[in-house]
N, C-alpha and C positions, 0 to 999 in steps of 0.2 A: 744517289741513284743516277744523277746526271754525271757523265764522265767525259770531260773535255768537249762539251757541246752535244754529246750523245745522250739519248734517253733510253734507259733500260726498260724493257717491256713491263717489268714489275711496277714501274711508276704509272704506267697506263692502267694496270690492274687496280692499283690504289685509287686512281681517279674514277674509274668505273664503279668501284665498290662504294666510294664516298658519294657519287652522284645518285646512288640508289638508297643512300642513308644506312648502309650496312657498315658494321665494324668487322674486324678481322675474325672474330669468333663466329659471327653469323656467316660470313662468306666461307670460312673453313668448313663449317657444318654443311653448307649447301654443296660444296665441292667434295665432301667426304675426305678431307685432308686434315692433318694436324695443323694447329695454328703455327707451329714452328716452320713447317714446310711452306705454308703460305707466306709467313714473315720473311723467309729466306728469298722467295721470289720477289716480294715487294721491295726488299732492301737491295736487290741486285746481286745477291749471293748465289743464286741459282738461275739457270736459264729456263726457258719454256720448252719442256719435252713434248713429244707428240701426245702423250697421255694428258699432260697438263693442258695443252692447247684444246683438246676435245672437251675436257672438264670446264675450262674457262668459257669456251664458246657456248656451251649449253647453259651455263649460269647467266651469261650476259646476252644471249641470243645474238651471237656474232660468229664470224667465220673462224674455224679452227686453223685453216690454212693461213689466214691473216695473222694470227698470233705466232705461228711458226715463222712466217716471213719476217715479222718484226724482230723476233729473236735472232734469226739468221743475219739480218741486215745489221743489227747492233753488234753482234760478235765479229762480223767481217770488218765493219768500220773500226772497231776497237783494235783488231789485229793490225789493220793498215796504219792506224795511228802509232802503234808500238814500233812498227818498222820504220816509220818516218823519223823517229827520234834518234 
């Protein structure tokens, strides 16, 4: 999930989930998602879409915009790293 010092937002989803004592099945049910979709986000295979940001923000009582910003910052930093190589 960490990529060259970058932390994918999915890692933060995992931390929040674990801090609440939830497993992936529980969080997926709360979000109305498949466990595969949630797993893809947690493992960094998917980004945080606007819809996902709203769902996550409701489950964790956090800002949807904050989740989108985390994802955008991650993707931008990753792209910049690629270009520096």
